[in-house]
N, C-alpha and C positions, 0 to 999 in steps of 0.2 A: 606429449601433449602436454599442456599446461594444467594449471591443478585447479578447479572449483573448490572450495572448501565455504565453510559456517566460518561464522564469526567467532565459535567458540575454538576453532584451531587456530586466529590468529595471534591468539599469545605468543604459543611457540614459532609461527610464521614468521612475526615480527622481531623474533628473537635474532639477533647478529651472535651468527656465530664467533668465537674468541678469533681475533686477531692473528696471521701470523706474525704478528711484527716483533715480538720477543726472540720468533726465534729466527728471523730475519736480521735484527741486532748483531747478533753473536755471529753474524757472518760479517758485515757491515764496518762493525768498530773494528779490525785490523786494518782493512785499506780508510779510514779515514785515519788511523793512528800512524800509519806507513803515509798518508800524503801531511801530516801534518809533519814529521821528522824528515823528509826527504823530497816534497816539492814536488818541481816539475818530473825528476826520475821518475818519481814513483806514478805520477800521473800520468805518463808516456806510457809506462809500463801495462797501465791497466787498460789505457785508451785502446793501444794495439791489441788488446787480448779481449777485450770486452767489447769494444765499442769499434773494432777494424779497422782503426785509424790507419791509411798507408800515406798520408800526407810528412812532411820533415816536422809541421807543427800543425796543433790543433787549431789555429786562428786561422782564420778564413780569410785569404786575400781581400781586398776593399774591391781590386779590380775584378774577382771572381763576382760580388757582391752585385756591382755594378752591372756585369753582363748579364744576370740572372735576373736583371730587374728587368732589362731592355728583352728580354727571351718572355718576360709573364704576357700569357694571352690578355689582349684585351679587356676582354669580359670581366676577367679575373682581378685585373686592375681595376675595374668601377665598382666591382664587389667588394674588393677590398678599403675603399675608400668610402664608400657610400655607409659599407659597414663603422668604419671608423669614425665616421663623421657622427653614427649613433651612439655610439660608446662611449665618444668626446663629451657629446649633448650631456648625459648621463651623468659619467666623472664630474662635470663641471659644476652640476645640482649636488652630487654629493659631498663635494669637498666643505672642509669643517672654512667658518669665515673668523677672522678677524673680530677679536671685539674689545670695551671697555665700558666702565661704570663704574662712576664714584657712589658706592653703596653705602657713605655717611660719610660725615664734612671733613674735608680732608684727604679721605681714604679714597684711594682711587686703584681699582684692579680689572685685570682682561687679559686676554691672549693674545700671542701672536701664534702665525701659521709658519710654521718654516719646513722647504722639503728635504727629505733626507739626501745624501749626498750620488750614491751609488746605488744601484740594484742588478740582481741577474735576474732574468726571466728564463726559466727551464720551462723548452718547451718537447712535448714528447714526439719522438719521430718514428714508431717502430713500423707495429701494423698501419697504420695511419700518419701520414705529417699533417699535426695540426697545426695549421695556416691561422685558423680562429683564434687558438689559445696565444699564439705570436698578437695578434694584436690587442685581442680582450688586455693581455698584460701592460703589453708595449703602451701603446694607447693611453690607458688608465694612469700610469704612472709619468707620460709626459704629463699629462694635462695636471698632476700635483706640482708639474716645475723639476723634476729628478732630469737631473743634468747627463749623467752618466750610467746608462742601460745599456747592460750585457744582454746577450741570447745564448744560451748552451741547447746544444740539441744533440743526440747521436747521428748518426746518418744523416746531416740534414739532402732535404728534398733540393731541389732547383726552384721550384716555386716558395720555398718557405725562405733560401735564400733572397731571391727578389721581392720577396714580401716584405723582408725585414730590411732590403735599401731601403724600398718606397720610403717606410716608414721612417727612417733616417737613427737606425740604432746606431751606438756608439761604435758597437761589432758584434761578430758571435764567431762562438768557438764548437768544434764539432768534437763536443764532450758529452758525456750521459753518464747516468747511474750515480752510487755512491761516490764513485772519486771526483764528479764534476762539484757536487755539492759540497766534497771537504774542501776542492781547492778554491770554491769562490768565499768558502765560509773563511778559512785562512789567509788566501793568498800565497802565490809562490812565487818564484824567479820572473815568472812571464805574466801569471792570470794573477788581475786585478781583484784585494777584496774587497767584497760590497757589504754593504750595510742590512738588504736583506735580499731574501733567495724568496721565488713566487712560484706558483705552477704544479700544475700535475707532474705525477710518472708514477713509474713502479712503483712496487714495495720495496724495493733495493732505493730507491727516491727518497718514499715515507719514512722509510728507516734513518737514514740519514738525516734528514730534515729534524727530524724527531731528538735526534743524538746530539745533532749540533745545533739547538736554539738557541743554548745560554753562551755561543760563539758568533751567531750572528740570527739575525730576526728572521723569521719566516713567516708566511701567511697563514697555514696549519698543517696537518697530517693527513693527507688525500687517502682514502681507501675506494674503493670498485665506486663507479657510479649507480644512482638509486633515482626511483621517481616513484609517486605514488599516485593514484588516481582517483578522483571522488569522483563518482558521477550517477544521479539517479535514471538518468538517461542519456540516450546521446544517439551519434552514428558509428556503429560496430564496426564499420571500417576505419575510422578514423583512431577510433582507440585503440584499434589492434594494432595499426601502422604508430602511435604514438610509443604503444609499449617495446614494438620490433626496434625502433629506432634509438630505446637505449639499451635493449639487450642486444645486438649486434657491437657497441662496444669492445664487452670483453666478457669473458666465460662467467665472472663473479658478479657482474650486472647483476640488480634487480628489478624488474618488473613488477610494481603492482596493482590491481584497480579493486577497490573498494566499492562497491555498487550494493544497492537495498534491491535491485531486479533480478530477479534466477533467467528470465529472458534475454535481459542486455549479457549478461553471464555465459550465456550459452552462446548468444550470437558472436561474442566479442573470442570466445575458445576458436569457436569454428573459423573465423576469420584470419585468426593468427595460425593456423593450418592452412588456410588458402593463400594468404600471402609471403609463408614461409615457402612456396613450392618455385617460385621463381625469384627470391631474395638471395642476390651476390655473398651476402655475408649470415646466413641462413647456417651452418653449420656451427659459426659462434654464436649467435642469435638462439638457436634452438637447446643449446646446453644451458644457455644462462637461464633461459625460461623455464626449463626443465629441473634447475637446481634451484633459482632463486625466484623464481617467477609466481604470480600466485591470481587469480582471480578470486578473491573473498566475498562473500554475500552478506551483508549485516542489518542489523535488523531497522537501522536508522542511519539518517546523514550524521546527529550525532554522535553514534556510536562510530560511527569513520572516522571522523574531526578527532575524536578521543586516540583510536586506534593510529593515525595520523601521527598527531602529535608525541606518542607514545615513541615512534618511529624516531622521529625527529628527518626530514629524507631531505634529503638534497633540493629534491624537484617536485613541488608536487601540482597536481595541475587541480583544478577546480570547475564545475560545468555551472555553477552559478555562482555570482560574483557576491551573494550573498553568506557563502559559506566562507568571506575571509577574515570578517571579524573574528571567527571562532581558530583559525590557523597562528600559532602559536610559537611555531616550532618550523622553519623550513629554511631552505639557503634559498631556494627563489621561487613562486607563486606564479604558474600559468592560469588566468581566467579566458572560461568559455569556448567553447566550441574551435576559435579560430584565431587560437594560444599557442599553436603547438608546442611544445616543448624547442623542436630544432629553430625557431626561431629566437630563440635565447641562446642557443649555442651560437649564433651567428651574425644577427644584424641588429635585434631590436633595440640593442642598447645596454643593458643590464649586465653586469659581467656573468661569462659562465665557469669560471671559478670560484668553485664554490664548496662549503663544508662539506663531507658524507660523513660515515660511520657514524651517527647522531649528535657530529659536532656542530649542528646547526640549533644544539640546546643553548649553548654557546654563543655563536658569532651569523651574520649575516654571510654573504661571498664577498670577495675581492672589492675594492673599492678606491677612490682617489686618498680616503683616507689614510690607508695601509703606506701610503707613500711621502707622509708626512709627519710632522712632530707637532703638537699644540705644546708651543712654553706658554706659562702666567707669569705675567709682574702683576708687581702691587709697588705701588708709590704713595707715602705717608708724608703729611705733612708734621709739624713737629707738634700742633694742636692733636691733630689726630693720634700722632704716636703715644702722647702723655694720656688719651680717653682709653687707650688699648692699655695702658704700662701697667693696672694692677691684675688683669687678667693676664699677660703676659707672664707678666713675672710669679704668680700665683701658680700657674701652671707649671713654668718650670722648677722652682724650687718643690713640686711635688714630686717631679723626676727626681728629683738631685740633681737637677746641671744649675751649678751656681751661676758659674761664668753666661749663662743667656740671661736669665733674671741681671745683672750687672751688664749685659751691654744693653740694654732699654737702660737701668736707671742710670746710667753715665751720662746720659744724652739730655736727661731731664736737669740736670746739675751743673753741665757746664756750660 
């Protein structure tokens, strides 16, 4: 049964266990080096060993993608398109905008926005084929204007292939794990090199992304999924369902309720047990809740907010919109009783590829801004340069960079 603890025990509960990434990096590093040195030969070797690839090539033929698209259930097709429309609208709002301004007479500055050339979306398809992750990553990259969008996924399910075709991706590869990340980071004889790799994956994928972050752009190093729910009161059945929805992802998932109500704490704990009785994913969910879940009875909602910000969770659910002002660190926030985290996982629009493991202290979720470059520009007239001349030459000479100073002065005297 899930633990009910007081706030005095929360500090230990909310202290994340040391990640196994450092251990896994030692396993992953030789794989990366092998792919760097031997390209396709190494990738195929690992794909047959780890992905159980039984194809001649890991590249899924276009005819297979189109056949899978035609086999999509009509209701699934509709859901994909409706979710994609919401995701696209959010991504459009997130797009950085070009601008220019004359900040002083003759001195014009600004920025242009340009999409990166090529991306790879890593889509997990082990226990669950994450069609939603495919939609989230691909639609957001398309909205940003990326022209070359590859998808890689181990053991791709037919519905996932059909979704990829429906969305119009460049191509799909049947590859997973560290060797897939390395292949797209370096490029091989057949696998293209990309500028950025996005999407969640196993701890081996996370370790590979961390090690290759200097060779290719990444979104972030993702860990087990997590939710913190803050509630003074509420429907115990709904709250229990939200906690189970997170717990069923993986045995490492964390589901935590922070409440000022001991009665609500007991009611939610009881509901969790009742709902586990007929939940198909109960084995995974129960293990996750017993290992990483808890209901914490706090003294006040202010204390709940402080604990949540200290944990910086991937998902935060709040029962009162007024609490939003206090949330400083979260991947995404779900406000009110009719905003379950599952809505965000699939169709409400904000991206579900979110920072975990405390990375929400540094950034939010994946957005269209992750797929573009902001390129600054400046244009000076002769009088504007003259006005800046003394400032530039003084700073340049203070740094010992005489040629910098002279490159300005020469324009004043010629």
